[in-house]
C-alpha positions as CSV (number, residue, x, y, z in Angstrom):
1,M,-31.5,-10.1,-14.2
2,H,-32.5,-11.5,-10.8
3,L,-29.7,-13.6,-9.3
4,R,-29.2,-15.6,-6.2
5,I,-25.6,-16.1,-5.1
6,E,-24.2,-18.4,-2.4
7,H,-20.5,-18.1,-1.5
8,T,-18.7,-20.3,1.1
9,L,-15.1,-20.0,2.3
10,S,-13.6,-22.7,4.5
11,Y,-10.3,-22.2,6.2
12,R,-8.5,-25.1,8.1
13,Y,-5.5,-24.5,10.3
14,S,-3.0,-27.1,11.6
15,P,-2.2,-26.8,14.4
16,P,-4.9,-24.5,15.8
17,V,-4.4,-20.7,15.6
18,T,-5.3,-17.5,17.3
19,L,-7.3,-15.4,14.8
20,D,-6.7,-11.7,14.7
21,M,-9.5,-9.3,13.5
22,Q,-10.9,-10.6,10.2
23,I,-12.4,-8.2,7.6
24,I,-15.0,-9.7,5.2
25,R,-16.0,-8.1,1.9
26,L,-18.7,-10.4,0.4
27,R,-21.8,-8.3,0.4
28,P,-22.8,-7.0,-3.1
29,R,-22.6,-3.2,-3.5
30,P,-25.9,-1.3,-4.0
31,D,-25.6,1.2,-6.8
32,T,-27.5,2.5,-9.9
33,R,-26.8,-0.7,-11.8
34,Q,-27.6,-3.3,-9.2
35,Q,-30.1,-3.6,-6.4
36,V,-29.4,-5.7,-3.4
37,L,-32.6,-7.4,-2.3
38,K,-31.1,-9.2,0.6
39,S,-27.8,-10.4,1.9
40,S,-26.9,-12.5,4.9
41,I,-23.7,-13.9,6.4
42,E,-23.0,-16.8,8.7
43,I,-19.6,-17.2,10.5
44,M,-18.5,-20.3,12.3
45,P,-17.3,-20.5,15.0
46,S,-19.4,-17.7,16.2
47,P,-17.3,-14.6,16.7
48,S,-17.1,-12.9,20.1
49,F,-17.9,-9.6,18.5
50,V,-19.1,-8.5,15.0
51,T,-19.5,-5.1,13.4
52,H,-21.0,-4.1,10.0
53,Y,-20.0,-0.8,8.4
54,T,-19.4,1.0,5.1
55,D,-15.8,1.9,4.3
56,L,-14.5,5.1,2.6
57,E,-15.1,3.7,-0.9
58,N,-18.7,2.7,-0.1
59,N,-18.0,-1.0,0.3
60,A,-20.0,-3.1,2.9
61,L,-17.6,-4.6,5.4
62,V,-18.0,-7.1,8.2
63,T,-15.3,-7.3,10.9
64,A,-15.2,-10.3,13.3
65,W,-13.2,-11.0,16.5
66,F,-12.7,-14.4,18.0
67,E,-11.7,-15.8,21.4
68,G,-9.4,-18.8,22.0
69,T,-7.8,-20.9,19.3
70,Q,-9.5,-22.2,16.2
71,E,-8.9,-25.2,13.9
72,E,-11.4,-23.9,11.3
73,L,-13.1,-20.8,10.0
74,H,-16.2,-21.0,7.8
75,I,-17.8,-18.0,6.2
76,S,-21.1,-18.4,4.2
77,T,-23.0,-15.6,2.4
78,N,-26.4,-15.7,0.6
79,S,-27.4,-12.8,-1.5
80,E,-30.1,-11.8,-4.0
81,V,-29.5,-9.1,-6.5
82,I,-31.3,-7.5,-9.4
83,T,-28.9,-6.2,-12.1
84,D,-29.7,-3.5,-14.7
85,E,-30.1,-4.7,-18.3
86,R,-29.6,-1.3,-19.8
87,N,-27.2,-0.6,-22.7
88,P,-23.9,0.1,-21.0
89,Y,-23.1,2.8,-23.6
90,D,-26.4,4.6,-23.0
91,F,-24.9,7.9,-21.6
92,V,-23.7,11.3,-22.7
93,I,-20.4,12.8,-21.5
94,T,-21.3,16.1,-20.0
95,E,-17.8,17.7,-20.2
96,T,-16.9,17.8,-23.9
97,E,-13.1,17.9,-23.3
98,M,-13.4,14.5,-21.7
99,N,-14.0,13.0,-25.2
100,Q,-10.3,13.3,-26.2
101,L,-7.3,11.5,-24.7
102,P,-5.2,12.2,-22.7
103,L,-7.5,14.1,-20.4
104,V,-7.6,16.1,-17.2
105,Y,-10.7,16.3,-15.0
106,R,-12.2,19.6,-14.0
107,E,-12.3,20.5,-10.3
108,P,-13.5,19.3,-7.9
109,G,-13.4,16.0,-9.7
110,R,-9.6,16.2,-10.2
111,T,-9.1,16.3,-6.4
112,L,-11.8,13.8,-5.5
113,L,-10.5,11.3,-8.1
114,A,-6.8,11.7,-7.3
115,L,-6.4,8.2,-5.9
116,Y,-7.9,6.7,-9.0
117,T,-5.6,8.5,-11.4
118,T,-2.3,7.8,-9.7
119,N,-0.3,5.0,-11.4
120,Q,1.9,3.9,-8.5
121,R,5.0,3.8,-10.6
122,E,3.4,1.4,-13.1
123,S,3.8,3.6,-16.2
124,S,6.6,2.6,-18.6
125,Q,7.8,2.8,-22.2
126,M,6.6,-0.8,-22.7
127,L,3.1,0.3,-21.6
128,S,3.2,3.3,-23.9
129,N,4.3,1.1,-26.9
130,F,1.5,-1.3,-26.1
131,L,-1.2,1.5,-26.1
132,K,0.0,3.5,-29.1
133,P,-1.7,1.4,-31.8
134,I,-4.9,1.2,-29.8
135,L,-5.0,4.9,-29.4
136,V,-4.4,5.4,-33.1
137,Q,-7.2,3.0,-33.9
138,A,-9.6,4.8,-31.6
139,K,-8.4,8.2,-32.9
140,Y,-7.6,9.2,-29.4
141,E,-11.3,9.4,-28.6
142,T,-12.2,8.3,-25.0
143,V,-15.1,5.9,-25.4
144,P,-13.8,4.2,-28.6
145,F,-10.5,3.8,-26.8
146,L,-12.1,2.1,-23.8
147,S,-14.0,-0.2,-26.1
148,E,-11.0,-1.0,-28.3
149,L,-8.8,-1.7,-25.3
150,V,-11.1,-4.1,-23.6
151,T,-11.5,-6.1,-26.8
152,Y,-7.8,-6.0,-27.6
153,I,-6.7,-7.3,-24.2
154,S,-9.2,-10.1,-24.3
155,K,-8.2,-11.2,-27.8
156,T,-4.5,-10.8,-27.4
157,F,-3.7,-12.2,-23.9
158,K,-4.0,-15.8,-23.0
159,K,-6.0,-16.6,-19.9
160,A,-4.0,-17.9,-16.9
161,D,-5.4,-20.1,-14.1
162,R,-4.0,-18.3,-11.1
163,K,-6.3,-18.5,-8.1
164,Y,-4.3,-16.6,-5.5
165,G,-1.9,-13.7,-5.2
166,N,-1.9,-10.0,-6.1
167,P,-2.1,-8.8,-9.7
168,W,1.1,-9.0,-11.6
169,A,3.0,-5.8,-12.5
170,T,2.0,-4.5,-15.9
171,E,5.4,-5.2,-17.4
172,K,5.2,-8.8,-16.4
173,I,1.8,-9.2,-17.9
174,L,3.0,-7.6,-21.2
175,R,6.1,-9.8,-21.3
176,E,4.2,-13.0,-20.4
177,G,1.3,-12.3,-22.8
178,K,-1.1,-13.8,-20.4
179,G,-2.8,-13.3,-17.0
180,A,-5.7,-14.2,-14.7
181,C,-8.8,-12.0,-14.7
182,R,-7.3,-9.8,-12.0
183,D,-4.0,-9.3,-13.9
184,L,-5.9,-8.3,-17.1
185,A,-8.1,-6.0,-15.0
186,W,-5.0,-4.4,-13.5
187,L,-3.5,-3.9,-17.0
188,Y,-6.7,-2.2,-18.2
189,L,-6.7,0.0,-15.1
190,V,-3.1,1.1,-15.4
191,S,-3.5,1.7,-19.1
192,C,-6.4,4.1,-18.4
193,R,-4.6,5.9,-15.6
194,S,-1.6,6.5,-17.8
195,L,-3.9,8.6,-20.0
196,G,-5.5,10.6,-17.2
197,L,-8.6,8.4,-16.8
198,A,-9.8,7.7,-13.2
199,A,-10.0,3.9,-12.9
200,R,-10.7,1.5,-10.0
201,F,-10.4,-2.2,-9.4
202,V,-13.6,-4.3,-8.9
203,S,-14.1,-7.7,-7.4
204,G,-17.3,-9.6,-7.9
205,Y,-19.1,-12.4,-9.7
206,H,-19.9,-13.1,-13.3
207,F,-22.9,-15.4,-14.1
208,P,-21.4,-17.6,-16.8
209,F,-22.8,-17.7,-20.3
210,N,-22.2,-21.4,-20.4
211,P,-24.4,-23.2,-17.8
212,R,-21.8,-25.9,-17.4
213,K,-19.2,-23.5,-16.3
214,K,-18.8,-23.0,-12.5
215,P,-18.9,-19.4,-11.4
216,E,-15.8,-18.0,-9.7
217,L,-14.8,-14.8,-8.0
218,H,-14.1,-12.4,-10.9
219,A,-12.4,-9.1,-11.4
220,W,-12.7,-6.2,-13.8
221,C,-12.2,-2.4,-14.0
222,E,-14.4,0.7,-13.7
223,V,-13.6,4.1,-15.3
224,F,-15.2,7.4,-14.3
225,L,-16.6,9.8,-16.9
226,P,-18.6,12.9,-16.2
227,G,-22.3,12.3,-17.1
228,A,-21.8,8.5,-17.1
229,G,-20.4,7.8,-13.7
230,W,-18.3,4.6,-13.1
231,L,-18.4,2.4,-16.2
232,G,-17.4,-1.2,-16.0
233,F,-15.1,-3.0,-18.5
234,D,-14.2,-6.7,-18.3
235,P,-10.9,-7.3,-20.2
236,N,-11.0,-11.0,-19.4
237,L,-14.3,-11.4,-21.4
238,G,-13.7,-8.5,-23.7
239,I,-17.0,-6.7,-23.0
240,A,-18.5,-3.8,-21.2
241,V,-19.9,-4.9,-17.8
242,S,-23.4,-6.3,-18.3
243,E,-26.4,-7.6,-16.2
244,R,-24.4,-10.8,-15.6
245,H,-21.8,-9.0,-13.5
246,V,-22.3,-8.5,-9.8
247,A,-19.9,-6.1,-8.0
248,I,-18.9,-6.8,-4.4
249,A,-16.1,-4.3,-3.7
250,T,-14.3,-1.5,-5.6
251,S,-11.1,0.3,-4.7
252,Y,-8.1,2.3,-6.1
253,D,-6.0,-0.7,-4.7
254,P,-6.9,-4.4,-5.5
255,V,-5.8,-5.4,-1.9
256,M,-8.8,-3.4,-0.6
257,T,-11.2,-5.6,-2.6
258,L,-10.1,-9.0,-1.2
259,P,-13.0,-11.1,0.1
260,T,-11.2,-11.5,3.4
261,S,-8.3,-9.8,5.1
262,G,-6.8,-10.7,8.5
263,T,-3.9,-12.5,10.2
264,F,-3.6,-15.4,12.5
265,W,-1.0,-16.4,15.1
266,G,0.5,-19.9,15.5
267,R,3.8,-21.7,15.5
268,G,4.5,-23.7,12.4
269,T,0.9,-23.4,11.3
270,K,-0.3,-24.4,7.8
271,S,-3.6,-23.1,6.4
272,D,-5.8,-24.5,3.7
273,L,-8.7,-22.7,1.9
274,K,-11.6,-24.2,0.0
275,T,-14.3,-22.1,-1.7
276,S,-17.6,-22.7,-3.3
277,I,-19.8,-20.3,-5.4
278,T,-23.2,-21.0,-6.8
279,M,-25.3,-18.6,-8.9
280,R,-28.9,-19.0,-10.1
281,S,-31.2,-16.9,-12.2
282,L,-34.5,-16.5,-10.5
C-alpha cells in the first residue's frame, strides 16, 4: 500500500519558555515490511542547530536546539511509504524448540535480545492467571498463542480514550478491564516477555478501515522469532500488523518511542499541545 502521511504538532507556551534540546521521532522506519520513499520535517521557529542520526535501536531521530525564548513550537512532517501486503504468517521458525512455550533463545540471540525479554518487575500472579486459559487454548504453541492473545485482548478489554501519559501497569489494565492502544500493547508485550519471548513496543500510524475515522498516533507490539524476525501484533484491533500499519519507532521501553522528548524552562509556564494527522492512499 502506498501511503502519504502528514503529521503536525503545535506547542504553545504561556509565558514564553527557554527550550532545552528537543528529540523528534517522526520519520517512518525503513525495514523489510515498509519502504520509505521520502520524509521531510519542518520546525518553526528555526532551530539554531539540528542533527539527524540513527539511535541504538535503528530509529531515525532529529535533535534540535534553540536560542532565546519561545512562545510556540511547530513540528510538521511529510512522508511517503510503501508497506508490504504479504501474509503476516508467511514464515518458518528456523529453531524448532521456539515452537513451544515458555522458550529460551539460543546464543547469541539470548544476549542480543536481553533488553526485550526483561519484564521490569511487571510479572505477577494476576498476569499468570490471565494467560493460563490462553496458553491452554493454544496448546502452549508459540504462533497459535500469539494469535490467540491478540484476539483475546481486543475482544475482552474495552477501549479507553487516553491521549497522553505512559502505559498503565499491567495489573491496573487487568483490574480496569480497559486501556488505550498503548496500554493494550504494553499488556501484550509483558505477557510475551513473561513466557521468554522477546517483545518490543512500537509507535506509528494505522490507516483506518473506516474512511470517516481520523487517523491517530497508534501503538502495537512486535515479537522476535528466529526465521521470521520481528512480527507485529495489534491488540487494540485484534490483528497481526498489516499493510495499513506504518511503524515510526520501536524500543524495549515505550518512553523511547515518544514522538517528541525534551524539556523547557520557565516560571509558572503552562503548555498546550494540538496535533493533526492525515493519511492518504496514493
